[in-house]
LUMFI-253356 format. One line per field, with one value per residue (C-alpha): residue number from 0; residue in one letter; x, y, z. Coordinates in Angstrom, 2 decimals, always signed. Layout:
n c(NUM / ...) $
res c(A / ...) $
px c(X / ...) $
py c(Y / ...) $
pz c(Z / ...) $
# end
This chain:
n c(0 / 1 / 2 / 3 / 4 / 5 / 6 / 7 / 8 / 9 / 10 / 11 / 12 / 13 / 14 / 15 / 16 / 17 / 18 / 19 / 20 / 21 / 22 / 23 / 24 / 25 / 26 / 27 / 28 / 29 / 30 / 31 / 32 / 33 / 34 / 35 / 36 / 37 / 38 / 39 / 40 / 41 / 42 / 43 / 44 / 45 / 46 / 47 / 48 / 49 / 50 / 51 / 52 / 53 / 54 / 55 / 56 / 57 / 58 / 59 / 60 / 61 / 62 / 63 / 64 / 65 / 66 / 67 / 68 / 69 / 70 / 71 / 72 / 73 / 74 / 75 / 76 / 77 / 78 / 79 / 80 / 81 / 82 / 83 / 84 / 85 / 86 / 87 / 88 / 89 / 90 / 91 / 92 / 93 / 94 / 95 / 96 / 97 / 98 / 99 / 100 / 101 / 102 / 103 / 104 / 105 / 106 / 107 / 108 / 109 / 110 / 111 / 112 / 113 / 114 / 115 / 116 / 117 / 118 / 119 / 120 / 121 / 122 / 123 / 124 / 125 / 126 / 127 / 128 / 129 / 130 / 131 / 132 / 133 / 134 / 135 / 136 / 137 / 138 / 139) $
res c(M / K / V / C / I / C / I / P / N / N / Y / G / Y / F / Q / E / E / L / L / L / S / L / F / S / M / Q / A / Y / F / Y / E / W / V / I / K / N / K / R / D / D / T / L / S / I / M / V / Q / G / G / V / Q / L / D / A / M / R / N / D / V / V / E / S / A / L / R / Y / D / Q / T / H / I / L / F / L / D / S / D / M / S / F / P / R / E / T / I / V / W / M / M / E / D / L / E / D / N / P / E / F / E / A / I / T / G / L / Y / T / W / K / K / P / P / Y / L / P / H / V / Y / R / K / Y / S / K / K / T / G / K / F / L / V / A / G / L / F / P / L / N / S / L / F / R) $
px c(+96.40 / +96.47 / +96.98 / +97.81 / +98.34 / +101.55 / +101.81 / +104.35 / +103.22 / +105.05 / +102.13 / +100.00 / +96.83 / +96.09 / +94.99 / +90.92 / +91.86 / +94.19 / +91.24 / +88.52 / +90.93 / +91.30 / +87.86 / +86.92 / +90.12 / +88.66 / +84.87 / +86.33 / +88.56 / +86.02 / +83.24 / +86.18 / +86.70 / +82.66 / +81.92 / +84.77 / +84.46 / +87.91 / +89.38 / +91.29 / +91.68 / +92.48 / +94.01 / +95.88 / +98.39 / +100.14 / +103.30 / +104.44 / +107.61 / +110.37 / +112.58 / +111.49 / +113.22 / +112.42 / +108.71 / +108.46 / +110.67 / +108.45 / +105.50 / +106.37 / +107.47 / +103.71 / +102.40 / +104.47 / +104.05 / +100.29 / +100.94 / +100.36 / +101.53 / +101.06 / +102.67 / +101.16 / +102.74 / +101.31 / +102.18 / +100.34 / +100.05 / +98.57 / +95.12 / +95.03 / +92.36 / +89.59 / +90.59 / +94.62 / +94.93 / +92.77 / +94.82 / +98.37 / +96.43 / +95.55 / +98.87 / +100.49 / +97.84 / +98.55 / +102.49 / +103.96 / +107.46 / +106.81 / +108.04 / +106.58 / +104.85 / +104.36 / +102.73 / +103.75 / +105.23 / +106.39 / +108.19 / +105.96 / +106.91 / +107.06 / +107.35 / +106.45 / +108.66 / +107.85 / +110.47 / +111.49 / +114.95 / +116.31 / +120.51 / +122.46 / +125.84 / +129.10 / +130.11 / +128.50 / +127.95 / +123.67 / +120.79 / +119.17 / +115.70 / +113.76 / +111.11 / +109.45 / +107.19 / +103.61 / +101.76 / +98.37 / +100.73 / +103.31 / +106.77 / +110.13) $
py c(-123.42 / -119.87 / -117.64 / -114.05 / -111.80 / -109.38 / -106.43 / -103.86 / -100.62 / -97.24 / -95.09 / -93.15 / -94.72 / -98.17 / -98.19 / -99.37 / -102.10 / -103.52 / -103.46 / -105.14 / -107.72 / -108.41 / -107.97 / -110.82 / -113.36 / -113.34 / -113.76 / -116.61 / -117.95 / -118.08 / -119.54 / -122.57 / -122.92 / -123.45 / -125.34 / -128.08 / -127.80 / -126.69 / -124.47 / -122.42 / -118.70 / -115.53 / -112.15 / -109.41 / -107.13 / -103.79 / -102.40 / -98.60 / -97.54 / -97.09 / -98.69 / -101.89 / -105.14 / -103.50 / -103.24 / -106.65 / -108.27 / -106.37 / -108.03 / -111.04 / -110.32 / -109.33 / -112.67 / -114.74 / -113.11 / -114.07 / -117.77 / -117.54 / -120.95 / -119.22 / -115.59 / -114.60 / -111.33 / -109.27 / -105.88 / -103.13 / -101.36 / -104.78 / -106.70 / -110.10 / -113.30 / -114.55 / -117.63 / -117.04 / -117.56 / -121.26 / -122.36 / -121.85 / -123.27 / -126.01 / -126.65 / -126.20 / -129.09 / -131.36 / -131.18 / -131.80 / -131.80 / -127.82 / -125.24 / -122.67 / -121.60 / -118.12 / -116.45 / -114.53 / -111.19 / -109.15 / -106.11 / -103.53 / -101.82 / -103.86 / -106.52 / -107.66 / -110.58 / -112.51 / -112.83 / -116.52 / -116.79 / -120.79 / -120.36 / -118.05 / -117.44 / -117.01 / -115.36 / -112.26 / -112.36 / -112.68 / -114.58 / -115.78 / -114.69 / -118.63 / -119.15 / -122.06 / -122.52 / -123.51 / -120.50 / -122.37 / -125.09 / -125.47 / -125.77 / -125.61) $
pz c(-195.45 / -194.10 / -196.91 / -196.82 / -199.63 / -199.05 / -200.76 / -200.22 / -201.33 / -201.72 / -203.30 / -201.77 / -202.71 / -204.39 / -208.08 / -208.55 / -210.71 / -208.00 / -205.04 / -207.57 / -208.33 / -204.42 / -203.53 / -207.06 / -205.36 / -201.75 / -202.77 / -205.11 / -202.41 / -200.20 / -202.11 / -203.26 / -199.66 / -198.78 / -201.61 / -200.73 / -197.13 / -196.34 / -193.84 / -195.40 / -194.64 / -196.41 / -195.30 / -196.94 / -195.63 / -196.94 / -195.77 / -196.61 / -196.88 / -199.51 / -199.69 / -201.53 / -200.52 / -196.61 / -196.93 / -198.13 / -195.82 / -192.99 / -194.01 / -194.21 / -190.95 / -190.07 / -191.94 / -189.89 / -186.49 / -186.90 / -188.08 / -191.87 / -193.63 / -197.00 / -198.57 / -201.88 / -203.07 / -205.01 / -206.77 / -205.91 / -209.41 / -210.99 / -211.10 / -211.40 / -212.21 / -209.65 / -209.78 / -209.03 / -205.26 / -206.06 / -208.90 / -207.04 / -204.03 / -206.00 / -208.09 / -204.91 / -203.29 / -206.61 / -206.66 / -203.10 / -204.64 / -205.29 / -202.37 / -204.79 / -207.11 / -208.65 / -211.67 / -215.41 / -214.39 / -217.80 / -218.23 / -218.98 / -222.84 / -225.64 / -226.39 / -223.02 / -222.64 / -219.02 / -216.51 / -217.25 / -217.20 / -217.08 / -217.69 / -216.32 / -219.10 / -216.90 / -220.29 / -220.44 / -216.91 / -217.37 / -217.15 / -220.65 / -221.37 / -221.81 / -224.56 / -225.66 / -222.22 / -221.87 / -220.50 / -219.43 / -217.56 / -214.62 / -215.56 / -213.53) $
# end
């Protein structure tokens, strides 16, 4: 796999927590690659700008231009566990029927509910927040 971490960023700087988690994820990834005698690579691409949708599209075009096979979007105002990339790669390899895997993102204000929506309500015209899903295993 050629994994590309894609980071749209409209801040003038990067938060220390993000940078430390990127370095940690990269180190863990390459330790795993060496230990398992794999040929995977990891790239990081950042796209600045104002409009988030345009930044996302631009960074994906760049990743594709460099023949990346997998894209991981990360927000520039968050930090991530060092095992994130390896866990996601292993989950994809163990579940070939899956086309994508994502982490849980939560609201930034209490009660910090995750953005998981299972059903669409035609009555209200909104997606309904899901409940009762596993926190430590994959789910659809």
